[in-house]
C-alpha positions as CSV (number, residue, x, y, z in Angstrom):
1,M,72.9,50.6,2.9
2,V,71.6,49.5,-0.4
3,L,72.4,45.7,-1.1
4,T,73.1,45.1,-4.7
5,Q,72.6,41.5,-6.3
6,A,76.3,41.5,-6.7
7,I,77.1,42.4,-3.3
8,I,74.5,39.6,-1.9
9,Q,75.9,37.1,-4.5
10,W,79.6,37.9,-3.3
11,S,78.3,37.4,0.3
12,I,76.6,34.3,-0.1
13,N,79.7,32.7,-2.0
14,T,82.0,33.8,0.6
15,C,80.0,32.7,3.4
16,S,79.6,29.1,1.9
17,V,83.1,28.3,1.4
18,L,83.9,29.4,5.1
19,K,84.7,26.5,7.1
20,H,86.2,26.9,10.9
21,K,85.6,25.4,14.1
22,F,85.2,28.8,15.6
23,V,83.0,30.7,13.0
24,V,79.4,29.8,12.9
25,E,78.6,27.9,9.8
26,F,76.4,29.4,7.3
27,L,74.0,26.8,5.7
28,G,72.0,29.0,3.1
29,I,69.3,31.8,2.7
30,S,65.6,31.8,2.7
31,F,63.1,34.3,1.8
32,R,60.4,35.3,4.1
33,T,58.5,37.5,1.3
34,Q,59.8,38.4,-2.2
35,N,61.6,41.3,-0.5
36,E,62.9,39.8,2.9
37,M,65.8,37.5,2.8
38,V,67.3,35.6,6.1
39,L,70.4,33.9,6.6
40,V,70.3,30.3,7.8
41,I,72.8,29.4,9.9
42,E,73.9,26.7,12.5
43,F,72.0,26.3,15.4
44,M,74.2,27.5,18.5
45,Q,73.0,25.4,21.5
46,H,74.1,28.0,24.0
47,G,72.9,31.0,22.2
48,N,74.9,33.6,20.6
49,L,77.6,36.1,22.1
50,R,75.2,39.2,22.2
51,D,72.5,37.2,24.3
52,L,75.6,36.0,26.6
53,L,76.8,39.5,27.1
54,D,73.2,40.9,27.5
55,R,72.5,38.1,30.2
56,K,75.9,38.2,32.0
57,G,77.4,41.7,31.4
58,D,79.3,42.8,34.2
59,N,79.3,39.4,36.0
60,L,80.9,37.5,33.3
61,P,84.1,35.8,34.9
62,W,87.6,37.0,33.6
63,E,88.2,33.4,32.6
64,S,85.1,33.1,30.5
65,L,85.8,36.5,28.7
66,L,89.4,36.0,27.8
67,R,87.9,32.3,26.1
68,L,85.4,34.0,24.4
69,L,88.1,36.5,23.1
70,K,90.7,33.6,22.3
71,D,88.0,32.0,20.2
72,A,86.9,34.9,18.3
73,A,90.8,35.8,17.6
74,K,91.0,32.2,16.4
75,G,87.7,32.6,14.3
76,M,89.1,35.8,12.5
77,Y,92.3,34.1,11.7
78,G,90.7,31.4,10.3
79,L,88.6,33.8,8.0
80,D,91.7,35.7,7.1
81,L,93.5,32.4,5.8
82,D,90.1,31.0,4.2
83,L,89.9,34.7,2.3
84,S,93.5,34.6,1.2
85,R,93.1,31.9,-0.7
């Protein structure tokens, strides 16, 4: 997928206004090179969800998995509210 300047600008504008307890905060962008842009997000002390699932995999207790699912749903609900405005 080719990201046009309009798509990139829309994404930056949208992410910069999203504020929710269960959504990782977007802080800005940085350029490594003229053609390589990276997102700057809040520090996640315990890593990201992908890392947790890779480390724990099938050994993740059901209680923890349910808590993660609830938190993800709350974040998605918060995004829906923010984007509806």
